[in-house]
C-alpha positions, 0 to 999 in steps of 0.5 A, a space after each residue: 478531489 485533491 492530493 490530500 486526499 490521493 496520497 497514493 497518486 493512483 490516476 484520477 483516484 482510482 483505487 480499483 477496477 473491474 470488468 463488464 461483469 463487475 468482477 473486481 479485477 484488482 484493489 489498490 491496498 491501503 496498508 499504510 493507514 494500518 500502521 501509524 499509531 496516529 491513525 489508531 491502528 497498527 495491525 498493518 504494520 507487521 506486513 510492512 516490517 516484514 517486507 522490509 525485513 525480506 528486502 534488506 536481506 535480499 539486497 544486503 549485497 548490493 550497494 545503493 
């Protein structure tokens, strides 16, 4: 496995973890794959746009 197939940089290419009983504890979402017309999907674009809008609103008085 190389960086081309691990674009988020997760340690050891892990995208989810679980406990000994195999209950899913957490998953790393890959919404960026659902927000690009080049990948034939824009279903996740609404989420990114709404997060960006909220971030801009919350930080409008902070200068970076």
